[in-house]
HTML snippet that shows the backbone in 3Dmol.js (N, CA, C, O; Angstrom):
<script src="https://3Dmol.org/build/3Dmol-min.js"></script>
<div id="view" style="width:600px;height:400px;position:relative"></div>
<script>
const pdb = `
ATOM      1  N   UNK A   1       0.843  -1.163   0.000  1.00  0.00           N
ATOM      2  CA  UNK A   1       0.000   0.000   0.000  1.00  0.00           C
ATOM      3  C   UNK A   1       0.897   1.236   0.000  1.00  0.00           C
ATOM      4  O   UNK A   1       1.900   1.304   0.709  1.00  0.00           O
ATOM      5  N   UNK A   2       0.503   2.203  -0.813  1.00  0.00           N
ATOM      6  CA  UNK A   2       1.237   3.460  -0.890  1.00  0.00           C
ATOM      7  C   UNK A   2       0.491   4.556  -0.152  1.00  0.00           C
ATOM      8  O   UNK A   2      -0.733   4.663  -0.235  1.00  0.00           O
ATOM      9  N   UNK A   3       1.242   5.360   0.565  1.00  0.00           N
ATOM     10  CA  UNK A   3       0.661   6.531   1.208  1.00  0.00           C
ATOM     11  C   UNK A   3       0.404   7.577   0.134  1.00  0.00           C
ATOM     12  O   UNK A   3       1.297   7.894  -0.651  1.00  0.00           O
ATOM     13  N   UNK A   4      -0.789   8.106   0.095  1.00  0.00           N
ATOM     14  CA  UNK A   4      -1.128   9.168  -0.848  1.00  0.00           C
ATOM     15  C   UNK A   4      -1.422  10.440  -0.072  1.00  0.00           C
ATOM     16  O   UNK A   4      -2.280  10.446   0.810  1.00  0.00           O
ATOM     17  N   UNK A   5      -0.713  11.523  -0.393  1.00  0.00           N
ATOM     18  CA  UNK A   5      -1.006  12.786   0.280  1.00  0.00           C
ATOM     19  C   UNK A   5      -2.410  13.255  -0.086  1.00  0.00           C
ATOM     20  O   UNK A   5      -2.939  12.863  -1.127  1.00  0.00           O
ATOM     21  N   UNK A   6      -3.020  14.085   0.753  1.00  0.00           N
ATOM     22  CA  UNK A   6      -4.378  14.547   0.458  1.00  0.00           C
ATOM     23  C   UNK A   6      -4.468  15.318  -0.856  1.00  0.00           C
ATOM     24  O   UNK A   6      -5.520  15.344  -1.494  1.00  0.00           O
ATOM     25  N   UNK A   7      -3.375  15.937  -1.253  1.00  0.00           N
ATOM     26  CA  UNK A   7      -3.370  16.663  -2.523  1.00  0.00           C
ATOM     27  C   UNK A   7      -1.984  16.552  -3.130  1.00  0.00           C
ATOM     28  O   UNK A   7      -0.990  16.843  -2.466  1.00  0.00           O
ATOM     29  N   UNK A   8      -1.912  16.142  -4.356  1.00  0.00           N
ATOM     30  CA  UNK A   8      -0.629  16.068  -5.044  1.00  0.00           C
ATOM     31  C   UNK A   8      -0.841  16.405  -6.508  1.00  0.00           C
ATOM     32  O   UNK A   8      -1.540  15.671  -7.207  1.00  0.00           O
ATOM     33  N   UNK A   9      -0.254  17.500  -6.997  1.00  0.00           N
ATOM     34  CA  UNK A   9      -0.423  17.852  -8.408  1.00  0.00           C
ATOM     35  C   UNK A   9       0.186  16.812  -9.343  1.00  0.00           C
ATOM     36  O   UNK A   9      -0.156  16.765 -10.525  1.00  0.00           O
ATOM     37  N   UNK A  10       1.087  15.975  -8.820  1.00  0.00           N
ATOM     38  CA  UNK A  10       1.686  14.928  -9.647  1.00  0.00           C
ATOM     39  C   UNK A  10       0.747  13.751  -9.860  1.00  0.00           C
ATOM     40  O   UNK A  10       0.925  12.988 -10.810  1.00  0.00           O
ATOM     41  N   UNK A  11      -0.238  13.592  -9.005  1.00  0.00           N
ATOM     42  CA  UNK A  11      -1.127  12.438  -9.089  1.00  0.00           C
ATOM     43  C   UNK A  11      -2.502  12.772  -9.644  1.00  0.00           C
ATOM     44  O   UNK A  11      -3.216  11.881 -10.103  1.00  0.00           O
ATOM     45  N   UNK A  12      -2.876  14.024  -9.607  1.00  0.00           N
ATOM     46  CA  UNK A  12      -4.208  14.433 -10.038  1.00  0.00           C
ATOM     47  C   UNK A  12      -4.300  14.513 -11.565  1.00  0.00           C
ATOM     48  O   UNK A  12      -3.575  15.294 -12.181  1.00  0.00           O
ATOM     49  N   UNK A  13      -5.173  13.721 -12.179  1.00  0.00           N
ATOM     50  CA  UNK A  13      -5.304  13.759 -13.641  1.00  0.00           C
ATOM     51  C   UNK A  13      -5.646  15.146 -14.180  1.00  0.00           C
ATOM     52  O   UNK A  13      -5.135  15.546 -15.227  1.00  0.00           O
ATOM     53  N   UNK A  14      -6.490  15.871 -13.487  1.00  0.00           N
ATOM     54  CA  UNK A  14      -6.884  17.203 -13.973  1.00  0.00           C
ATOM     55  C   UNK A  14      -5.720  18.179 -13.942  1.00  0.00           C
ATOM     56  O   UNK A  14      -5.509  18.928 -14.896  1.00  0.00           O
ATOM     57  N   UNK A  15      -4.963  18.174 -12.849  1.00  0.00           N
ATOM     58  CA  UNK A  15      -3.844  19.107 -12.731  1.00  0.00           C
ATOM     59  C   UNK A  15      -2.686  18.727 -13.635  1.00  0.00           C
ATOM     60  O   UNK A  15      -1.912  19.587 -14.055  1.00  0.00           O
ATOM     61  N   UNK A  16      -2.567  17.456 -13.933  1.00  0.00           N
ATOM     62  CA  UNK A  16      -1.449  16.987 -14.751  1.00  0.00           C
ATOM     63  C   UNK A  16      -1.617  17.368 -16.211  1.00  0.00           C
ATOM     64  O   UNK A  16      -0.643  17.724 -16.874  1.00  0.00           O
ATOM     65  N   UNK A  17      -2.822  17.297 -16.713  1.00  0.00           N
ATOM     66  CA  UNK A  17      -2.986  17.474 -18.152  1.00  0.00           C
ATOM     67  C   UNK A  17      -4.076  18.465 -18.541  1.00  0.00           C
ATOM     68  O   UNK A  17      -3.828  19.376 -19.331  1.00  0.00           O
ATOM     69  N   UNK A  18      -5.245  18.305 -18.012  1.00  0.00           N
ATOM     70  CA  UNK A  18      -6.390  19.064 -18.507  1.00  0.00           C
ATOM     71  C   UNK A  18      -6.361  20.547 -18.159  1.00  0.00           C
ATOM     72  O   UNK A  18      -6.532  21.395 -19.035  1.00  0.00           O
ATOM     73  N   UNK A  19      -6.149  20.859 -16.905  1.00  0.00           N
ATOM     74  CA  UNK A  19      -6.207  22.264 -16.493  1.00  0.00           C
ATOM     75  C   UNK A  19      -5.103  23.098 -17.152  1.00  0.00           C
ATOM     76  O   UNK A  19      -5.393  24.184 -17.653  1.00  0.00           O
ATOM     77  N   UNK A  20      -3.844  22.630 -17.170  1.00  0.00           N
ATOM     78  CA  UNK A  20      -2.821  23.436 -17.855  1.00  0.00           C
ATOM     79  C   UNK A  20      -3.138  23.677 -19.329  1.00  0.00           C
ATOM     80  O   UNK A  20      -2.889  24.770 -19.838  1.00  0.00           O
ATOM     81  N   UNK A  21      -3.676  22.688 -20.016  1.00  0.00           N
ATOM     82  CA  UNK A  21      -3.994  22.864 -21.434  1.00  0.00           C
ATOM     83  C   UNK A  21      -5.192  23.784 -21.629  1.00  0.00           C
ATOM     84  O   UNK A  21      -5.266  24.487 -22.637  1.00  0.00           O
ATOM     85  N   UNK A  22      -6.121  23.795 -20.697  1.00  0.00           N
ATOM     86  CA  UNK A  22      -7.273  24.693 -20.796  1.00  0.00           C
ATOM     87  C   UNK A  22      -6.851  26.136 -20.510  1.00  0.00           C
ATOM     88  O   UNK A  22      -7.395  27.072 -21.097  1.00  0.00           O
ATOM     89  N   UNK A  23      -5.883  26.313 -19.609  1.00  0.00           N
ATOM     90  CA  UNK A  23      -5.432  27.652 -19.235  1.00  0.00           C
ATOM     91  C   UNK A  23      -4.502  28.283 -20.265  1.00  0.00           C
ATOM     92  O   UNK A  23      -4.472  29.505 -20.413  1.00  0.00           O
ATOM     93  N   UNK A  24      -3.754  27.463 -20.967  1.00  0.00           N
ATOM     94  CA  UNK A  24      -2.719  27.966 -21.881  1.00  0.00           C
ATOM     95  C   UNK A  24      -3.219  29.016 -22.878  1.00  0.00           C
ATOM     96  O   UNK A  24      -2.603  30.076 -22.986  1.00  0.00           O
ATOM     97  N   UNK A  25      -4.312  28.765 -23.611  1.00  0.00           N
ATOM     98  CA  UNK A  25      -4.756  29.778 -24.579  1.00  0.00           C
ATOM     99  C   UNK A  25      -5.339  31.034 -23.925  1.00  0.00           C
ATOM    100  O   UNK A  25      -5.556  32.035 -24.608  1.00  0.00           O
ATOM    101  N   UNK A  26      -5.589  30.999 -22.637  1.00  0.00           N
ATOM    102  CA  UNK A  26      -6.181  32.144 -21.939  1.00  0.00           C
ATOM    103  C   UNK A  26      -5.124  33.025 -21.272  1.00  0.00           C
ATOM    104  O   UNK A  26      -5.433  34.107 -20.772  1.00  0.00           O
ATOM    105  N   UNK A  27      -3.898  32.562 -21.268  1.00  0.00           N
ATOM    106  CA  UNK A  27      -2.812  33.266 -20.590  1.00  0.00           C
ATOM    107  C   UNK A  27      -2.616  34.670 -21.174  1.00  0.00           C
ATOM    108  O   UNK A  27      -2.489  34.841 -22.387  1.00  0.00           O
ATOM    109  N   UNK A  28      -2.596  35.656 -20.295  1.00  0.00           N
ATOM    110  CA  UNK A  28      -2.333  37.031 -20.707  1.00  0.00           C
ATOM    111  C   UNK A  28      -3.538  37.798 -21.218  1.00  0.00           C
ATOM    112  O   UNK A  28      -3.423  38.983 -21.529  1.00  0.00           O
ATOM    113  N   UNK A  29      -4.679  37.159 -21.312  1.00  0.00           N
ATOM    114  CA  UNK A  29      -5.885  37.833 -21.808  1.00  0.00           C
ATOM    115  C   UNK A  29      -6.625  38.476 -20.634  1.00  0.00           C
ATOM    116  O   UNK A  29      -6.809  37.853 -19.589  1.00  0.00           O
ATOM    117  N   UNK A  30      -7.037  39.705 -20.818  1.00  0.00           N
ATOM    118  CA  UNK A  30      -7.854  40.385 -19.799  1.00  0.00           C
ATOM    119  C   UNK A  30      -9.296  40.407 -20.286  1.00  0.00           C
ATOM    120  O   UNK A  30      -9.589  40.803 -21.414  1.00  0.00           O
ATOM    121  N   UNK A  31     -10.167  39.979 -19.418  1.00  0.00           N
ATOM    122  CA  UNK A  31     -11.588  39.927 -19.758  1.00  0.00           C
ATOM    123  C   UNK A  31     -12.309  41.065 -19.049  1.00  0.00           C
ATOM    124  O   UNK A  31     -11.998  41.400 -17.906  1.00  0.00           O
ATOM    125  N   UNK A  32     -13.268  41.648 -19.740  1.00  0.00           N
ATOM    126  CA  UNK A  32     -14.006  42.777 -19.172  1.00  0.00           C
ATOM    127  C   UNK A  32     -15.163  42.319 -18.300  1.00  0.00           C
ATOM    128  O   UNK A  32     -15.460  42.938 -17.278  1.00  0.00           O
ATOM    129  N   UNK A  33     -15.820  41.226 -18.706  1.00  0.00           N
ATOM    130  CA  UNK A  33     -16.990  40.753 -17.963  1.00  0.00           C
ATOM    131  C   UNK A  33     -16.933  39.227 -17.841  1.00  0.00           C
ATOM    132  O   UNK A  33     -16.296  38.550 -18.647  1.00  0.00           O
ATOM    133  N   UNK A  34     -17.601  38.713 -16.836  1.00  0.00           N
ATOM    134  CA  UNK A  34     -17.584  37.272 -16.555  1.00  0.00           C
ATOM    135  C   UNK A  34     -18.050  36.431 -17.744  1.00  0.00           C
ATOM    136  O   UNK A  34     -17.424  35.409 -18.024  1.00  0.00           O
ATOM    137  N   UNK A  35     -19.116  36.807 -18.458  1.00  0.00           N
ATOM    138  CA  UNK A  35     -19.523  35.984 -19.601  1.00  0.00           C
ATOM    139  C   UNK A  35     -18.414  35.788 -20.642  1.00  0.00           C
ATOM    140  O   UNK A  35     -18.347  34.742 -21.288  1.00  0.00           O
ATOM    141  N   UNK A  36     -17.545  36.794 -20.804  1.00  0.00           N
ATOM    142  CA  UNK A  36     -16.414  36.638 -21.730  1.00  0.00           C
ATOM    143  C   UNK A  36     -15.468  35.538 -21.251  1.00  0.00           C
ATOM    144  O   UNK A  36     -14.953  34.759 -22.053  1.00  0.00           O
ATOM    145  N   UNK A  37     -15.250  35.482 -19.953  1.00  0.00           N
ATOM    146  CA  UNK A  37     -14.394  34.438 -19.380  1.00  0.00           C
ATOM    147  C   UNK A  37     -15.007  33.068 -19.640  1.00  0.00           C
ATOM    148  O   UNK A  37     -14.329  32.142 -20.086  1.00  0.00           O
ATOM    149  N   UNK A  38     -16.294  32.957 -19.355  1.00  0.00           N
ATOM    150  CA  UNK A  38     -16.979  31.672 -19.528  1.00  0.00           C
ATOM    151  C   UNK A  38     -16.935  31.209 -20.979  1.00  0.00           C
ATOM    152  O   UNK A  38     -16.729  30.026 -21.252  1.00  0.00           O
ATOM    153  N   UNK A  39     -17.127  32.135 -21.902  1.00  0.00           N
ATOM    154  CA  UNK A  39     -17.075  31.781 -23.325  1.00  0.00           C
ATOM    155  C   UNK A  39     -15.671  31.333 -23.730  1.00  0.00           C
ATOM    156  O   UNK A  39     -15.517  30.370 -24.481  1.00  0.00           O
ATOM    157  N   UNK A  40     -14.660  32.024 -23.238  1.00  0.00           N
ATOM    158  CA  UNK A  40     -13.278  31.678 -23.584  1.00  0.00           C
ATOM    159  C   UNK A  40     -12.894  30.310 -23.026  1.00  0.00           C
ATOM    160  O   UNK A  40     -12.240  29.522 -23.709  1.00  0.00           O
ATOM    161  N   UNK A  41     -13.294  30.028 -21.801  1.00  0.00           N
ATOM    162  CA  UNK A  41     -13.011  28.717 -21.203  1.00  0.00           C
ATOM    163  C   UNK A  41     -13.749  27.627 -21.969  1.00  0.00           C
ATOM    164  O   UNK A  41     -13.186  26.567 -22.243  1.00  0.00           O
ATOM    165  N   UNK A  42     -14.987  27.882 -22.309  1.00  0.00           N
ATOM    166  CA  UNK A  42     -15.771  26.913 -23.086  1.00  0.00           C
ATOM    167  C   UNK A  42     -15.088  26.622 -24.425  1.00  0.00           C
ATOM    168  O   UNK A  42     -14.966  25.464 -24.826  1.00  0.00           O
ATOM    169  N   UNK A  43     -14.645  27.677 -25.112  1.00  0.00           N
ATOM    170  CA  UNK A  43     -13.934  27.497 -26.393  1.00  0.00           C
ATOM    171  C   UNK A  43     -12.659  26.680 -26.208  1.00  0.00           C
ATOM    172  O   UNK A  43     -12.352  25.797 -27.009  1.00  0.00           O
ATOM    173  N   UNK A  44     -11.931  26.982 -25.156  1.00  0.00           N
ATOM    174  CA  UNK A  44     -10.674  26.285 -24.889  1.00  0.00           C
ATOM    175  C   UNK A  44     -10.912  24.787 -24.682  1.00  0.00           C
ATOM    176  O   UNK A  44     -10.185  23.954 -25.224  1.00  0.00           O
ATOM    177  N   UNK A  45     -11.924  24.459 -23.903  1.00  0.00           N
ATOM    178  CA  UNK A  45     -12.234  23.049 -23.631  1.00  0.00           C
ATOM    179  C   UNK A  45     -12.733  22.355 -24.892  1.00  0.00           C
ATOM    180  O   UNK A  45     -12.346  21.221 -25.172  1.00  0.00           O
ATOM    181  N   UNK A  46     -13.583  23.026 -25.648  1.00  0.00           N
ATOM    182  CA  UNK A  46     -14.079  22.420 -26.897  1.00  0.00           C
ATOM    183  C   UNK A  46     -12.941  22.181 -27.891  1.00  0.00           C
ATOM    184  O   UNK A  46     -12.925  21.165 -28.587  1.00  0.00           O
ATOM    185  N   UNK A  47     -12.001  23.106 -27.957  1.00  0.00           N
ATOM    186  CA  UNK A  47     -10.848  22.929 -28.842  1.00  0.00           C
ATOM    187  C   UNK A  47     -10.019  21.729 -28.405  1.00  0.00           C
ATOM    188  O   UNK A  47      -9.574  20.942 -29.240  1.00  0.00           O
ATOM    189  N   UNK A  48      -9.812  21.588 -27.106  1.00  0.00           N
ATOM    190  CA  UNK A  48      -9.068  20.424 -26.605  1.00  0.00           C
ATOM    191  C   UNK A  48      -9.762  19.132 -26.999  1.00  0.00           C
ATOM    192  O   UNK A  48      -9.110  18.168 -27.401  1.00  0.00           O
ATOM    193  N   UNK A  49     -11.070  19.112 -26.887  1.00  0.00           N
ATOM    194  CA  UNK A  49     -11.823  17.902 -27.218  1.00  0.00           C
ATOM    195  C   UNK A  49     -11.736  17.563 -28.702  1.00  0.00           C
ATOM    196  O   UNK A  49     -11.617  16.391 -29.060  1.00  0.00           O
ATOM    197  N   UNK A  50     -11.792  18.567 -29.566  1.00  0.00           N
ATOM    198  CA  UNK A  50     -11.787  18.289 -31.006  1.00  0.00           C
ATOM    199  C   UNK A  50     -10.391  17.989 -31.539  1.00  0.00           C
ATOM    200  O   UNK A  50     -10.253  17.305 -32.553  1.00  0.00           O
ATOM    201  N   UNK A  51      -9.355  18.489 -30.870  1.00  0.00           N
ATOM    202  CA  UNK A  51      -7.990  18.240 -31.340  1.00  0.00           C
ATOM    203  C   UNK A  51      -7.336  17.071 -30.609  1.00  0.00           C
ATOM    204  O   UNK A  51      -6.172  16.751 -30.851  1.00  0.00           O
ATOM    205  N   UNK A  52      -8.080  16.448 -29.728  1.00  0.00           N
ATOM    206  CA  UNK A  52      -7.564  15.316 -28.938  1.00  0.00           C
ATOM    207  C   UNK A  52      -6.370  15.719 -28.083  1.00  0.00           C
ATOM    208  O   UNK A  52      -5.526  14.881 -27.766  1.00  0.00           O
ATOM    209  N   UNK A  53      -6.290  16.980 -27.712  1.00  0.00           N
ATOM    210  CA  UNK A  53      -5.181  17.452 -26.882  1.00  0.00           C
ATOM    211  C   UNK A  53      -5.208  16.821 -25.497  1.00  0.00           C
ATOM    212  O   UNK A  53      -4.199  16.821 -24.793  1.00  0.00           O
ATOM    213  N   UNK A  54      -6.349  16.289 -25.108  1.00  0.00           N
ATOM    214  CA  UNK A  54      -6.472  15.699 -23.782  1.00  0.00           C
ATOM    215  C   UNK A  54      -5.868  14.302 -23.709  1.00  0.00           C
ATOM    216  O   UNK A  54      -6.007  13.624 -22.691  1.00  0.00           O
ATOM    217  N   UNK A  55      -5.204  13.865 -24.765  1.00  0.00           N
ATOM    218  CA  UNK A  55      -4.604  12.533 -24.768  1.00  0.00           C
ATOM    219  C   UNK A  55      -3.472  12.395 -23.757  1.00  0.00           C
ATOM    220  O   UNK A  55      -3.038  11.281 -23.462  1.00  0.00           O
ATOM    221  N   UNK A  56      -2.996  13.502 -23.232  1.00  0.00           N
ATOM    222  CA  UNK A  56      -1.928  13.450 -22.241  1.00  0.00           C
ATOM    223  C   UNK A  56      -2.304  12.628 -21.032  1.00  0.00           C
ATOM    224  O   UNK A  56      -1.431  12.191 -20.282  1.00  0.00           O
ATOM    225  N   UNK A  57      -3.574  12.412 -20.834  1.00  0.00           N
ATOM    226  CA  UNK A  57      -4.041  11.603 -19.713  1.00  0.00           C
ATOM    227  C   UNK A  57      -3.457  10.195 -19.810  1.00  0.00           C
ATOM    228  O   UNK A  57      -3.321   9.501 -18.802  1.00  0.00           O
ATOM    229  N   UNK A  58      -3.114   9.782 -21.023  1.00  0.00           N
ATOM    230  CA  UNK A  58      -2.531   8.458 -21.222  1.00  0.00           C
ATOM    231  C   UNK A  58      -1.118   8.371 -20.642  1.00  0.00           C
ATOM    232  O   UNK A  58      -0.598   7.273 -20.443  1.00  0.00           O
ATOM    233  N   UNK A  59      -0.498   9.512 -20.371  1.00  0.00           N
ATOM    234  CA  UNK A  59       0.845   9.521 -19.783  1.00  0.00           C
ATOM    235  C   UNK A  59       0.815   9.375 -18.266  1.00  0.00           C
ATOM    236  O   UNK A  59       1.866   9.273 -17.633  1.00  0.00           O
ATOM    237  N   UNK A  60      -0.369   9.363 -17.681  1.00  0.00           N
ATOM    238  CA  UNK A  60      -0.462   9.299 -16.223  1.00  0.00           C
ATOM    239  C   UNK A  60       0.203   8.072 -15.605  1.00  0.00           C
ATOM    240  O   UNK A  60       0.906   8.222 -14.605  1.00  0.00           O
ATOM    241  N   UNK A  61       0.020   6.868 -16.144  1.00  0.00           N
ATOM    242  CA  UNK A  61       0.683   5.718 -15.509  1.00  0.00           C
ATOM    243  C   UNK A  61       2.201   5.905 -15.383  1.00  0.00           C
ATOM    244  O   UNK A  61       2.795   5.523 -14.374  1.00  0.00           O
ATOM    245  N   UNK A  62       2.819   6.487 -16.401  1.00  0.00           N
ATOM    246  CA  UNK A  62       4.259   6.766 -16.316  1.00  0.00           C
ATOM    247  C   UNK A  62       4.532   7.780 -15.200  1.00  0.00           C
ATOM    248  O   UNK A  62       5.492   7.639 -14.442  1.00  0.00           O
ATOM    249  N   UNK A  63       3.688   8.788 -15.111  1.00  0.00           N
ATOM    250  CA  UNK A  63       3.842   9.818 -14.074  1.00  0.00           C
ATOM    251  C   UNK A  63       3.736   9.197 -12.687  1.00  0.00           C
ATOM    252  O   UNK A  63       4.508   9.534 -11.789  1.00  0.00           O
ATOM    253  N   UNK A  64       2.778   8.290 -12.515  1.00  0.00           N
ATOM    254  CA  UNK A  64       2.605   7.637 -11.215  1.00  0.00           C
ATOM    255  C   UNK A  64       3.846   6.837 -10.845  1.00  0.00           C
ATOM    256  O   UNK A  64       4.261   6.832  -9.685  1.00  0.00           O
ATOM    257  N   UNK A  65       4.443   6.160 -11.827  1.00  0.00           N
ATOM    258  CA  UNK A  65       5.669   5.397 -11.563  1.00  0.00           C
ATOM    259  C   UNK A  65       6.793   6.331 -11.125  1.00  0.00           C
ATOM    260  O   UNK A  65       7.579   5.991 -10.242  1.00  0.00           O
ATOM    261  N   UNK A  66       6.866   7.500 -11.741  1.00  0.00           N
ATOM    262  CA  UNK A  66       7.884   8.481 -11.351  1.00  0.00           C
ATOM    263  C   UNK A  66       7.672   8.944  -9.919  1.00  0.00           C
ATOM    264  O   UNK A  66       8.636   9.112  -9.172  1.00  0.00           O
ATOM    265  N   UNK A  67       6.431   9.149  -9.532  1.00  0.00           N
ATOM    266  CA  UNK A  67       6.119   9.573  -8.164  1.00  0.00           C
ATOM    267  C   UNK A  67       6.577   8.504  -7.183  1.00  0.00           C
ATOM    268  O   UNK A  67       7.180   8.818  -6.157  1.00  0.00           O
ATOM    269  N   UNK A  68       6.295   7.245  -7.494  1.00  0.00           N
ATOM    270  CA  UNK A  68       6.720   6.146  -6.622  1.00  0.00           C
ATOM    271  C   UNK A  68       8.246   6.101  -6.564  1.00  0.00           C
ATOM    272  O   UNK A  68       8.823   5.954  -5.486  1.00  0.00           O
ATOM    273  N   UNK A  69       8.893   6.225  -7.712  1.00  0.00           N
ATOM    274  CA  UNK A  69      10.360   6.184  -7.777  1.00  0.00           C
ATOM    275  C   UNK A  69      10.984   7.311  -6.966  1.00  0.00           C
ATOM    276  O   UNK A  69      12.042   7.124  -6.365  1.00  0.00           O
ATOM    277  N   UNK A  70      10.349   8.472  -6.939  1.00  0.00           N
ATOM    278  CA  UNK A  70      10.860   9.634  -6.198  1.00  0.00           C
ATOM    279  C   UNK A  70      10.328   9.710  -4.777  1.00  0.00           C
ATOM    280  O   UNK A  70      10.454  10.741  -4.117  1.00  0.00           O
ATOM    281  N   UNK A  71       9.739   8.628  -4.308  1.00  0.00           N
ATOM    282  CA  UNK A  71       9.211   8.550  -2.938  1.00  0.00           C
ATOM    283  C   UNK A  71       8.218   9.667  -2.643  1.00  0.00           C
ATOM    284  O   UNK A  71       8.158  10.168  -1.520  1.00  0.00           O
ATOM    285  N   UNK A  72       7.447  10.053  -3.641  1.00  0.00           N
ATOM    286  CA  UNK A  72       6.398  11.043  -3.440  1.00  0.00           C
ATOM    287  C   UNK A  72       6.840  12.484  -3.587  1.00  0.00           C
ATOM    288  O   UNK A  72       6.017  13.394  -3.488  1.00  0.00           O
ATOM    289  N   UNK A  73       8.142  12.713  -3.823  1.00  0.00           N
ATOM    290  CA  UNK A  73       8.618  14.087  -4.002  1.00  0.00           C
ATOM    291  C   UNK A  73       8.037  14.686  -5.276  1.00  0.00           C
ATOM    292  O   UNK A  73       7.706  13.970  -6.220  1.00  0.00           O
ATOM    293  N   UNK A  74       7.920  15.994  -5.287  1.00  0.00           N
ATOM    294  CA  UNK A  74       7.364  16.710  -6.434  1.00  0.00           C
ATOM    295  C   UNK A  74       8.213  16.471  -7.676  1.00  0.00           C
ATOM    296  O   UNK A  74       9.441  16.442  -7.595  1.00  0.00           O
ATOM    297  N   UNK A  75       7.569  16.300  -8.813  1.00  0.00           N
ATOM    298  CA  UNK A  75       8.259  16.083 -10.080  1.00  0.00           C
ATOM    299  C   UNK A  75       8.155  17.368 -10.883  1.00  0.00           C
ATOM    300  O   UNK A  75       7.056  17.819 -11.206  1.00  0.00           O
ATOM    301  N   UNK A  76       9.288  17.951 -11.200  1.00  0.00           N
ATOM    302  CA  UNK A  76       9.307  19.208 -11.954  1.00  0.00           C
ATOM    303  C   UNK A  76       9.215  18.916 -13.441  1.00  0.00           C
ATOM    304  O   UNK A  76      10.007  18.131 -13.963  1.00  0.00           O
ATOM    305  N   UNK A  77       8.267  19.530 -14.132  1.00  0.00           N
ATOM    306  CA  UNK A  77       8.030  19.408 -15.568  1.00  0.00           C
ATOM    307  C   UNK A  77       8.482  18.123 -16.227  1.00  0.00           C
ATOM    308  O   UNK A  77       9.671  17.810 -16.162  1.00  0.00           O
ATOM    309  N   UNK A  78       7.658  17.408 -16.819  1.00  0.00           N
ATOM    310  CA  UNK A  78       8.032  16.164 -17.475  1.00  0.00           C
ATOM    311  C   UNK A  78       7.120  15.903 -18.625  1.00  0.00           C
ATOM    312  O   UNK A  78       7.269  14.894 -19.314  1.00  0.00           O
TER     313      UNK A  78
END
`;
const viewer = $3Dmol.createViewer("view");
viewer.addModel(pdb, "pdb");
viewer.setStyle({}, {cartoon: {color: "spectrum"}});
viewer.zoomTo();
viewer.render();
</script>
Protein backbone atom coordinates (compact mmCIF):
# COMPACT_ATOMS: atom_id res chain seq x y z
CA UNK A 1 0.00 0.00 0.00
CA UNK A 2 1.24 3.46 -0.89
CA UNK A 3 0.66 6.53 1.21
CA UNK A 4 -1.13 9.17 -0.85
CA UNK A 5 -1.01 12.79 0.28
CA UNK A 6 -4.38 14.55 0.46
CA UNK A 7 -3.37 16.66 -2.52
CA UNK A 8 -0.63 16.07 -5.04
CA UNK A 9 -0.42 17.85 -8.41
CA UNK A 10 1.69 14.93 -9.65
CA UNK A 11 -1.13 12.44 -9.09
CA UNK A 12 -4.21 14.43 -10.04
CA UNK A 13 -5.30 13.76 -13.64
CA UNK A 14 -6.88 17.20 -13.97
CA UNK A 15 -3.84 19.11 -12.73
CA UNK A 16 -1.45 16.99 -14.75
CA UNK A 17 -2.99 17.47 -18.15
CA UNK A 18 -6.39 19.06 -18.51
CA UNK A 19 -6.21 22.26 -16.49
CA UNK A 20 -2.82 23.44 -17.85
CA UNK A 21 -3.99 22.86 -21.43
CA UNK A 22 -7.27 24.69 -20.80
CA UNK A 23 -5.43 27.65 -19.23
CA UNK A 24 -2.72 27.97 -21.88
CA UNK A 25 -4.76 29.78 -24.58
CA UNK A 26 -6.18 32.14 -21.94
CA UNK A 27 -2.81 33.27 -20.59
CA UNK A 28 -2.33 37.03 -20.71
CA UNK A 29 -5.89 37.83 -21.81
CA UNK A 30 -7.85 40.39 -19.80
CA UNK A 31 -11.59 39.93 -19.76
CA UNK A 32 -14.01 42.78 -19.17
CA UNK A 33 -16.99 40.75 -17.96
CA UNK A 34 -17.58 37.27 -16.55
CA UNK A 35 -19.52 35.98 -19.60
CA UNK A 36 -16.41 36.64 -21.73
CA UNK A 37 -14.39 34.44 -19.38
CA UNK A 38 -16.98 31.67 -19.53
CA UNK A 39 -17.07 31.78 -23.32
CA UNK A 40 -13.28 31.68 -23.58
CA UNK A 41 -13.01 28.72 -21.20
CA UNK A 42 -15.77 26.91 -23.09
CA UNK A 43 -13.93 27.50 -26.39
CA UNK A 44 -10.67 26.28 -24.89
CA UNK A 45 -12.23 23.05 -23.63
CA UNK A 46 -14.08 22.42 -26.90
CA UNK A 47 -10.85 22.93 -28.84
CA UNK A 48 -9.07 20.42 -26.61
CA UNK A 49 -11.82 17.90 -27.22
CA UNK A 50 -11.79 18.29 -31.01
CA UNK A 51 -7.99 18.24 -31.34
CA UNK A 52 -7.56 15.32 -28.94
CA UNK A 53 -5.18 17.45 -26.88
CA UNK A 54 -6.47 15.70 -23.78
CA UNK A 55 -4.60 12.53 -24.77
CA UNK A 56 -1.93 13.45 -22.24
CA UNK A 57 -4.04 11.60 -19.71
CA UNK A 58 -2.53 8.46 -21.22
CA UNK A 59 0.85 9.52 -19.78
CA UNK A 60 -0.46 9.30 -16.22
CA UNK A 61 0.68 5.72 -15.51
CA UNK A 62 4.26 6.77 -16.32
CA UNK A 63 3.84 9.82 -14.07
CA UNK A 64 2.60 7.64 -11.21
CA UNK A 65 5.67 5.40 -11.56
CA UNK A 66 7.88 8.48 -11.35
CA UNK A 67 6.12 9.57 -8.16
CA UNK A 68 6.72 6.15 -6.62
CA UNK A 69 10.36 6.18 -7.78
CA UNK A 70 10.86 9.63 -6.20
CA UNK A 71 9.21 8.55 -2.94
CA UNK A 72 6.40 11.04 -3.44
CA UNK A 73 8.62 14.09 -4.00
CA UNK A 74 7.36 16.71 -6.43
CA UNK A 75 8.26 16.08 -10.08
CA UNK A 76 9.31 19.21 -11.95
CA UNK A 77 8.03 19.41 -15.57
CA UNK A 78 8.03 16.16 -17.48
